[in-house]
C-alpha positions in Angstrom: -19.9 59.2 3.6 -18.5 56.3 1.7 -14.7 56.2 1.8 -12.6 55.5 -1.2 -11.1 52.1 -1.7 -7.6 51.9 -0.2 -6.1 51.2 -3.6 -7.4 54.6 -4.9 -5.5 56.7 -2.4 -2.2 57.7 -4.0 -1.2 60.9 -2.3 1.3 63.7 -3.0 3.9 64.0 -0.3 5.0 67.6 0.5 8.2 67.8 2.5 9.0 71.2 4.1 12.5 71.5 5.6 12.9 72.9 9.1 15.2 75.6 7.8 12.4 76.9 5.7 10.0 77.6 8.6 12.5 78.4 11.3 15.6 80.5 11.5 18.3 78.0 12.3 20.6 80.8 13.5 18.4 81.4 16.5 17.0 78.8 18.8 13.2 78.4 18.6 12.8 81.2 16.1 9.9 80.6 13.8 9.6 82.2 10.3 5.9 83.0 10.3 6.3 84.8 6.9 7.5 81.5 5.3 4.7 79.5 7.1 2.1 82.0 5.8 3.4 81.9 2.3 3.5 78.1 2.2 0.0 77.9 3.6 -1.2 80.4 0.9 0.4 78.3 -1.8 -1.1 75.1 -0.5 -4.5 76.7 -0.4 -4.1 78.0 -4.0 -2.8 74.7 -5.3 -5.6 72.8 -3.6 -3.9 69.4 -4.2 -5.9 66.3 -3.5 -4.7 63.5 -1.3 -1.9 65.4 0.2 0.5 64.4 3.1 2.6 67.2 4.6 5.8 66.6 6.6 7.9 69.4 8.1 11.2 69.4 9.9 12.3 70.7 13.2 14.8 73.4 12.4 15.8 75.6 15.3 13.1 74.0 17.5 14.0 70.3 17.6 17.6 70.2 16.5 19.3 72.1 19.3 17.6 70.0 22.0 18.1 66.7 20.2 21.8 67.6 19.9 22.1 68.8 23.5 20.7 65.5 24.9 22.1 63.2 22.2 18.6 61.9 21.5 19.5 60.4 18.1 22.2 58.2 19.6 19.7 56.5 21.9 19.1 56.1 25.6 22.3 56.2 27.7 21.1 57.5 31.1 18.1 59.0 32.8 19.3 62.6 32.3 18.2 62.3 28.6 14.6 61.5 29.5 13.6 65.1 30.1 15.4 66.0 26.9 13.4 63.4 24.9 10.2 64.8 26.3 11.3 68.4 25.7 12.3 67.7 22.1 9.0 66.1 21.4 7.2 69.0 23.1 8.9 71.8 21.2 8.1 69.9 17.9 4.4 70.0 18.9 4.8 73.7 19.5 6.2 74.3 16.0 3.7 72.0 14.5 0.9 73.9 16.2 2.1 77.2 14.6 2.1 75.5 11.2 -1.3 74.0 11.8 -2.7 77.4 12.9 -1.8 78.8 9.5 -3.4 76.0 7.6 -6.6 75.7 9.6 -7.1 79.5 9.7 -7.2 79.4 5.9 -9.9 76.7 5.9 -7.5 73.9 5.0 -8.7 70.6 6.6 -5.3 69.6 8.0 -5.0 67.1 10.9 -1.7 66.8 12.9 -0.3 63.3 13.5 2.6 62.9 15.9 5.0 60.2 14.5 5.8 59.2 18.1 2.1 58.1 18.5 2.0 55.8 15.4 5.6 54.8 14.7 8.6 53.1 16.3 12.0 52.6 14.9 14.7 49.9 15.1 18.2 51.2 15.0 16.9 54.5 13.7 14.8 53.1 10.8 11.0 52.9 10.9 10.0 49.3 11.9 6.4 49.8 13.1 3.8 52.0 11.6 0.0 52.1 12.3 -1.1 53.4 9.0 -4.8 53.1 9.4 -5.5 56.6 10.8 -3.5 58.3 7.9 -5.2 56.1 5.3 -8.6 57.0 6.7 -7.8 60.7 6.8 -6.8 60.6 3.2 -9.9 58.7 2.2 -12.1 61.3 3.8 -10.3 64.2 2.2 -8.2 65.4 5.2 -4.6 66.4 4.9 -2.4 64.6 7.4 0.5 66.7 8.8 3.5 64.9 10.3 6.9 66.2 11.5 10.3 65.2 12.5 9.9 63.8 16.1 11.6 62.1 19.0 10.3 58.5 18.9 10.8 55.2 20.7 13.2 52.7 19.3 13.2 48.9 19.9 17.0 48.7 20.1 18.2 52.2 21.1 15.4 53.1 23.5 14.6 56.2 21.6 16.0 58.2 18.7 15.1 61.0 16.2 12.9 60.3 13.2 13.7 62.9 10.6 11.4 64.5 8.2 13.5 63.1 5.3 13.0 59.5 6.5 9.3 60.2 7.0 8.9 61.6 3.5 10.6 58.7 1.7 8.9 56.1 3.9 5.4 57.5 3.4 5.9 58.1 -0.3 6.8 54.4 -0.7 4.1 53.1 1.7 1.3 55.1 0.1 2.6 54.8 -3.5 2.8 58.6 -3.8 2.3 60.1 -7.3 4.5 63.1 -6.4 7.0 64.2 -3.8 7.2 68.0 -3.6 9.7 70.1 -1.7 8.7 73.3 0.1 11.7 75.7 0.0 12.3 79.3 0.9 11.4 80.6 -2.6 7.9 81.1 -4.1 6.2 77.9 -5.2 6.2 74.2 -4.5 8.7 72.1 -6.4 9.6 68.5 -7.1 13.1 69.2 -6.0 15.1 72.0 -4.4 15.5 74.7 -7.1 18.5 76.1 -5.3 20.5 72.9 -5.8 18.6 71.3 -8.7 18.4 73.3 -11.9 15.8 70.8 -13.3 13.4 71.2 -10.3 9.9 71.9 -11.6 7.3 74.1 -9.9 4.0 72.3 -9.1 1.1 73.5 -11.1 -2.4 72.9 -9.8 
């Protein structure tokens, strides 16, 4: 298989908020109905060169807050909290990936903590080669809000919002879509933006 030239890969970035796929009123409560609906819509839309990012919702947020992960390393009692926050995000990501792969969508999970580091909370290091190659080959990279290492703070939280904006700029995205808790994929949140347009395949 001959890969595309790097300059040809201009993806669509789809950001799915954690409150869409989890119930933020209950700790670690997943909304499988919402995940299934989104997976169906992604399958139907069949967008080319897609990057998906999802948030942590009731999986990552309570632990990150409990251990003050975003504020950085203060003492060793936070270390298990960092590990646990990352772990529960992989659990949520696994549930989301199950829904995509079960439908025959060629999605590949990428942990931000394995390819990114921040400096004072902002992305400062990014090994983009694996994501570029996945896009070239027609795979769909799936990233998520994660607990990551930070060169100044020790560690912090890298949010889905920052990931979406960073990757959209880095890969010169042609669209940034928002997955919300209503039918369809939009270029903004239709609940707060009356001009938000539904993505048509």
